[in-house]
C-alpha positions as CSV (number, residue, x, y, z in Angstrom):
1,X,98.1,72.9,97.7
2,X,95.9,71.8,94.8
3,X,92.9,73.6,96.2
4,X,94.2,77.0,95.2
5,X,93.8,75.9,91.6
6,X,90.3,74.6,92.0
7,X,87.3,76.2,90.4
8,X,85.5,78.6,92.9
9,X,88.2,78.2,95.5
10,X,88.3,82.0,95.9
11,X,86.1,83.6,98.5
12,X,85.4,86.4,96.1
13,X,82.5,85.9,93.7
14,X,80.9,88.6,91.6
15,X,77.3,89.2,90.7
16,X,77.2,87.5,87.3
17,X,75.6,84.1,87.4
18,X,78.2,81.3,87.3
19,X,78.5,78.7,84.4
20,X,75.6,80.2,82.6
21,X,77.0,79.8,79.1
22,X,79.8,77.2,79.6
23,X,80.9,74.5,82.0
24,X,84.4,75.8,81.6
25,X,83.8,79.5,82.1
26,X,82.5,80.6,85.5
27,X,81.7,84.2,84.6
28,X,81.4,84.6,80.9
29,X,81.1,88.3,80.5
30,X,83.5,89.1,83.3
31,X,86.0,86.9,81.5
32,X,85.8,88.2,78.0
33,X,85.5,91.9,78.8
34,X,89.2,91.7,79.7
35,X,90.1,91.5,76.0
36,X,90.6,95.3,75.7
37,X,93.6,94.9,78.0
38,X,95.2,92.6,75.4
39,X,94.4,95.0,72.6
40,X,95.2,98.4,74.2
41,X,98.5,97.2,75.8
42,X,100.4,96.4,72.5
43,X,98.8,99.4,70.9
44,X,100.0,101.7,73.6
45,X,103.5,100.3,73.4
46,X,103.6,101.1,69.7
47,X,102.0,104.6,70.1
48,X,104.2,105.5,73.1
49,X,107.5,104.2,71.6
50,X,109.0,107.6,70.8
51,X,108.1,108.9,74.2
52,X,109.5,105.8,76.0
53,X,112.8,106.1,74.1
54,X,113.3,109.6,75.5
55,X,111.8,109.2,79.0
56,X,112.3,105.6,80.2
57,X,112.2,102.2,78.7
58,X,110.6,101.0,81.9
59,X,107.4,102.3,80.4
60,X,107.3,99.1,78.4
61,X,107.2,97.2,81.7
62,X,104.1,99.2,82.7
63,X,102.2,98.1,79.6
64,X,103.4,94.5,79.8
65,X,101.9,94.4,83.3
66,X,98.8,96.0,81.9
67,X,98.4,93.0,79.5
68,X,99.3,90.5,82.2
69,X,96.4,91.9,84.3
70,X,94.1,91.2,81.4
71,X,95.3,87.6,81.2
72,X,95.2,87.0,84.9
73,X,91.8,88.6,85.3
74,X,90.5,86.3,82.5
75,X,91.9,83.3,84.3
76,X,90.4,84.4,87.6
77,X,86.9,85.1,86.3
78,X,87.0,81.9,84.2
79,X,87.8,79.8,87.2
80,X,87.1,81.9,90.3
81,X,90.1,80.2,91.8
82,X,92.1,81.5,94.7
83,X,95.3,81.4,92.6
84,X,93.6,83.4,89.8
85,X,92.4,86.0,92.4
86,X,95.9,86.5,93.8
87,X,97.6,86.7,90.4
88,X,95.1,89.3,89.2
89,X,95.5,91.5,92.3
90,X,99.2,91.2,92.6
91,X,99.6,92.1,88.9
92,X,97.5,95.3,89.6
93,X,99.7,96.1,92.6
94,X,102.9,95.9,90.6
95,X,101.4,97.9,87.8
96,X,100.6,100.7,90.3
97,X,104.1,100.4,91.8
98,X,105.7,100.7,88.3
99,X,103.6,103.8,87.6
100,X,104.6,105.4,90.9
101,X,108.2,104.7,90.2
102,X,108.2,106.3,86.7
103,X,105.8,109.2,86.9
104,X,105.4,110.4,90.5
105,X,106.6,114.0,90.7
106,X,109.5,114.5,93.1
107,X,107.6,117.2,95.0
108,X,105.3,114.4,96.3
109,X,108.2,112.2,97.5
110,X,108.5,111.7,101.3
111,X,110.7,114.5,102.6
112,X,113.5,112.2,103.9
113,X,114.2,111.1,100.3
114,X,115.1,114.7,99.3
115,X,113.8,114.2,95.8
116,X,116.0,111.3,95.0
117,X,114.1,109.1,92.5
118,X,116.5,106.1,92.8
119,X,115.8,106.0,96.5
120,X,112.1,106.5,95.9
121,X,112.0,103.5,93.4
122,X,113.7,101.4,96.1
123,X,111.1,102.4,98.6
124,X,108.3,101.6,96.2
125,X,109.8,98.2,95.4
126,X,110.1,97.3,99.1
127,X,106.6,98.5,99.8
128,X,105.2,96.5,96.8
129,X,107.1,93.4,97.9
130,X,105.8,93.7,101.5
131,X,102.2,94.4,100.2
132,X,102.5,91.3,97.9
133,X,103.2,89.1,101.0
134,X,100.5,90.8,103.0
135,X,97.9,90.1,100.2
136,X,98.0,86.4,101.3
137,X,96.8,87.2,104.8
138,X,93.3,88.6,104.1
139,X,92.6,88.2,100.4
140,X,89.0,89.4,100.6
141,X,90.2,93.0,101.4
142,X,92.9,93.2,98.6
143,X,90.6,94.8,96.0
144,X,89.5,97.5,98.5
145,X,93.2,98.3,99.3
146,X,94.0,98.6,95.6
147,X,91.2,101.0,95.1
148,X,92.3,103.1,98.0
149,X,95.7,103.5,96.3
150,X,93.8,104.9,93.3
151,X,92.4,107.6,95.7
152,X,95.9,108.8,96.3
153,X,96.6,109.0,92.6
154,X,93.4,111.0,92.2
155,X,94.6,113.3,94.9
156,X,97.9,113.9,93.1
157,X,96.2,114.7,89.7
158,X,93.7,117.1,91.5
159,X,96.6,118.9,93.0
160,X,98.2,119.2,89.6
161,X,94.9,120.4,88.1
162,X,94.9,123.3,90.5
163,X,98.5,124.2,89.5
164,X,98.3,124.0,85.7
165,X,97.0,126.5,83.2
166,X,97.2,124.0,80.4
167,X,93.8,123.3,78.9
168,X,95.1,120.0,77.4
169,X,96.2,118.7,80.8
170,X,93.1,119.9,82.5
171,X,90.9,118.1,79.9
172,X,92.8,114.9,80.3
173,X,92.6,115.1,84.1
174,X,88.8,115.7,83.9
175,X,88.2,112.8,81.5
176,X,90.5,110.4,83.5
177,X,88.8,111.2,86.8
178,X,85.3,110.9,85.4
179,X,86.1,107.6,83.7
180,X,87.6,106.3,87.0
181,X,84.6,107.5,89.0
182,X,82.1,105.8,86.8
183,X,84.2,102.6,86.7
184,X,84.5,102.6,90.5
185,X,80.8,103.2,90.9
186,X,80.2,100.1,88.7
187,X,82.6,98.1,90.8
188,X,81.1,99.1,94.1
189,X,77.5,98.6,92.8
190,X,78.3,95.1,91.7
191,X,80.0,94.3,95.0
192,X,77.5,95.8,97.4
193,X,74.2,95.9,95.6
194,X,74.2,92.5,93.9
195,X,70.9,91.4,95.2
196,X,69.2,94.5,93.6
197,X,70.9,93.9,90.2
198,X,70.0,90.2,90.4
199,X,66.3,91.1,90.9
200,X,66.3,93.1,87.7
201,X,68.5,90.5,85.9
202,X,71.3,92.9,85.2
203,X,74.6,91.2,86.0
204,X,77.1,93.2,83.9
205,X,78.4,96.0,86.2
206,X,81.7,94.3,86.8
207,X,82.1,93.7,83.1
208,X,81.5,97.4,82.6
209,X,84.2,98.1,85.2
210,X,86.7,96.0,83.1
211,X,85.9,98.0,79.9
212,X,86.0,101.4,81.6
213,X,89.2,100.8,83.6
214,X,91.0,99.4,80.6
215,X,90.3,102.8,79.0
216,X,91.0,104.8,82.2
217,X,94.6,103.5,82.4
218,X,95.7,104.9,79.0
219,X,94.1,108.3,79.9
220,X,95.6,108.2,83.4
221,X,99.1,107.3,82.0
222,X,99.1,110.1,79.5
223,X,97.9,112.5,82.2
224,X,100.8,111.5,84.4
225,X,103.2,111.7,81.5
226,X,102.2,115.4,81.0
227,X,102.5,116.1,84.7
228,X,105.9,114.4,84.8
229,X,107.1,116.3,81.8
230,X,106.5,119.6,83.6
231,X,109.1,118.5,86.2
232,X,111.4,116.1,84.5
233,X,111.4,117.2,80.8
234,X,111.1,121.0,80.9
235,X,112.9,121.4,77.6
236,X,110.6,119.0,75.7
237,X,107.3,119.7,74.0
238,X,104.6,117.0,74.4
239,X,101.6,116.9,72.2
240,X,98.6,114.7,73.0
241,X,97.3,112.8,70.1
242,X,94.4,110.3,69.8
243,X,94.3,107.0,68.0
244,X,92.9,106.3,65.4
245,X,92.2,110.0,64.6
246,X,92.4,113.2,66.5
247,X,89.2,114.3,65.0
248,X,87.2,111.4,66.3
249,X,85.0,112.1,69.4
250,X,86.5,109.0,71.2
251,X,90.0,107.8,70.9
252,X,93.0,106.3,72.7
253,X,95.3,109.0,73.9
254,X,99.1,109.0,73.5
255,X,101.9,111.6,73.4
256,X,104.2,112.8,70.7
257,X,107.4,114.3,71.8
258,X,109.8,116.8,70.2
259,X,113.3,117.8,71.4
260,X,116.7,116.3,71.4
261,X,117.7,112.8,70.4
262,X,118.3,111.4,73.8
263,X,117.3,107.7,74.0
264,X,116.7,105.4,76.9
């Protein structure tokens, strides 16, 4: 099926004008605003290395998928091909699945699993596989389904916000939710209000989504790491740090961990 590789073979098109700056790049800004994924991914692997060694080496898979999303999203927006769209969306789906498997607190597992994480991981894997196959049936709704999964994650962190007295965790949850809300607003505005933005010659809301969501993921992951530690690592002390400096008003969050020498 050579058509799936063809430029503009996807039914999804964003508000940015196509081929404005290059005959090879369909959406210039939407393509290159994925670069933060390729920068933050390796950086988070390095920053989170001590934590991953004690919690789970599958955390590296999460950040590899994060970088793959950046690459596939660049390919999609460069070509607007059907293949690029599916690769981008399926990579996001598997990233969310890996995050659920690693950090979802046992108290939110379905009751029939009785808190068994191994069985929960199997359930997430099967669900993700089925969802991957279903994504081929109606590709135009895939992005909306993925955003609905994010709503469930927001529900979980809001529940934990009510439970915790930690100012550090509350701050991370607040920042993560605000970043996600602003990013989602940009995404929806670009999707549903394109004619308005075209009238005022502002085509960059989906590009803003890319930048904001690439920052939201590190904040969200560190938030879930702190939530997870309350259940899975009660004997450990996690300290949130920010790269490049804690004193800077804006930084990339990560955790330092103190405790025993258990490695993954």
